[in-house]
C-alpha positions, 0 to 999 in steps of 0.5 A: 500500500502506498500512502502520500500526504498532501498538506492542505492547511496549517494544521490539516492534510489529506492522506492519499492511499493507493492499494493494488491487488498485490496488497489485498488479493492474497488475504482475500483468496485465503478467506475465500478458501477457508469459507469454501472448506466450511460452506454447507450450501443447498445442492452441494456437499460440505467443502465441495461448493465451486470457488466461482459460486463462493466468489460470487456470493461472498467475494465482494463482502470479503474484499470490502472487509479486507480492504477496510482492515488494511486501511485501518492498519496502515493508517495507524502505522503511518500516523505512528511512524510519522509522529503525526499528532492527530486530533480525532480520527481521519475522516474519509473524503467520500466525494473523492472515492470512485472505486469499482468493487465489482472489478478488483483492481486498483483502489484509491482512498483519501482521508482528511486529518487535523493535527494538534498545534505545536505549543511552546510553554515557558514558565516565568514568574513574570506570568504574574498569577497570584495564589488566591487565599481565603482570609479566615476571619472571625466572622467565618470562624464564628460561622464554622463553630456555630455549624459544628454546634448544630452538627453535633447537637440534639433534635428536639420537638418545637412548637412552631416552624422556625427558619432552620427546622425540619417539618414532618408531615403528610403531602397530599394530592388535591383535586380540581376543587381544592379538596383531597383527591380520592385515591390520590398521592399521599405520603409522609415526608420532611421539608427542611426549612433551611433548604427551601429556595422559594421564599414564598413557600418558606414564609407560608410555613414559618410559624405554623404549628403541629396540626396546621395545613398549608397548600404548597407547590410540590415542585417548589418543596423538592429539587427536581422530579427524582427528589419529589418522587422520593418525597411521595414514595412513587416512581419518577414517572408518577410525578411528571403530570402533577399540577397545582398545589398539594396539601401539606399537613404538619405532623411534627416539627424538629429543631436541632438544639446546638451543643454548648461550647465545652469538653463535650463538643471538643472531644467529639470533634477532635478526640478526647483531651486534644482540646481543653478550652475555647481558645484552643478549640477555635485555633484548631477549627481555624487550622482545619479551615485554612487547610481545607481552603489551601487545597481549594486555593491550589486547585484554583491557582492551577486553573488560573495559571493554565488560563494565563498560559493559554492566553499567552500561547494563543493556541490555534486549532483546525476548526473546520476539520474539527467541526466536520469531525464532530458532525460525522462522529456525533452519536445523535444527528446534530444541526449546523446551529447546534454545532456552532453553539457548542463548538466554542466550549469544546474548542476551549476545553480541547485547547486546555487539554492540549496545553496541559498535555504539553506541559506534562510532556515537557517537564516530565510530570506524567504519572509513573507505574509505581506512583499509580500503585502507591496511590492505589495502596494508600487509597485502600488504607484510607478506605479502611481507616474511615471505618476504624479498621486496620488496613491489610498489608503486604500481598493482601494490600497489593492484591486489593490495589491491583484490583483497583488498577484493573479498572480502566476508569479507576486508572484514569482517575488515579492518573489524573489526580497524581498529574494534577498534584504534580502540576500544582507543585510544579507551578508553585515551585517555578512561578513562586506565587504571591498570596492574594488574601480575600474574603470567602465570598470573593473567593467563591466568585473567583472560583465561578470564573476561573 
């Protein structure tokens, strides 16, 4: 087989393939002879079907299969040997193919390929990306301590519904007149006041007592059809047609009574005797918050660096090819309008991945086999530690890690985690970022756009 490459653009090319009978005929003949040996067709003894009939009946399909196999095999080999960094897969140019399958002779094919751009990456402190750091001030610390007091508190009965209470009651379907629907849906469920997003519904329930009834929109006291189905104890389909209000008859009101600051809380959060007074408790809570936010800061810093590097690199893509490739390989038919609407997000994600791949390649940050194995073993240890059970060691630990790494999706996740940690450490070491302290709300706003 002969393959020639014709450059058609900065990042596109056409691969022209030429096959003559010497490429495919031996394999086709071999398959036809094997088929003849096992053929059991009406009118002929097994293995005695004339080759002319075998060729007439299945010759074309065998020829097509063999040619397709040769094209696939040689395209992959050509791309590997010539170190072409292709995007997607080669696309056949059907308009250029005028092959006569009935007369086995020379076959010609053309495939369009799009290639990844060369990306230059230089790490310098001049990039100027700062490390976003949450300022754990007294207000944020007070909120975390209050949340802990509630988290470790006790449930008590309340007389009327407050802003943070759990209201238990019967959710009952109504008919067109507003009366209880005979044979309608009814189930005991819980509405958490703090989680209600609809202000009007929250206001309608505030101050209500056990025995009171309130008309509520079921779609505003739930988070989607799946959640509403669980609240009503039915399957997903049963809630699609629900319209109008339902009656919510209050049976119980539960209030979380916060635990007081003291040894009871300190011991439950940090272990017996670790903290002995409020100052020590607040210091430990602050330390925990700062550690948690540091992990978030690292991940955000990586995103900010990648964005800055992408802007500096000004990466180009073979957009026309990629759009044709997406349209040709989409599982569902896609309109030109849908393609244009979604292409920018796809292109930005691809640029980010190409840039990250280039950084990993240039600085040797790929996850190695032993790193994957150690990560898997540590993951197994952590899983056992969650339940307070001693983790296995030696061959048993390795066996469990091996099972984990036998799952391709798990290997990909482990690899991505290791590479992310390496990238963060690499960026921090080479770029020496300065801390940019900010309020928690500003940190969240930055996270939405980074």
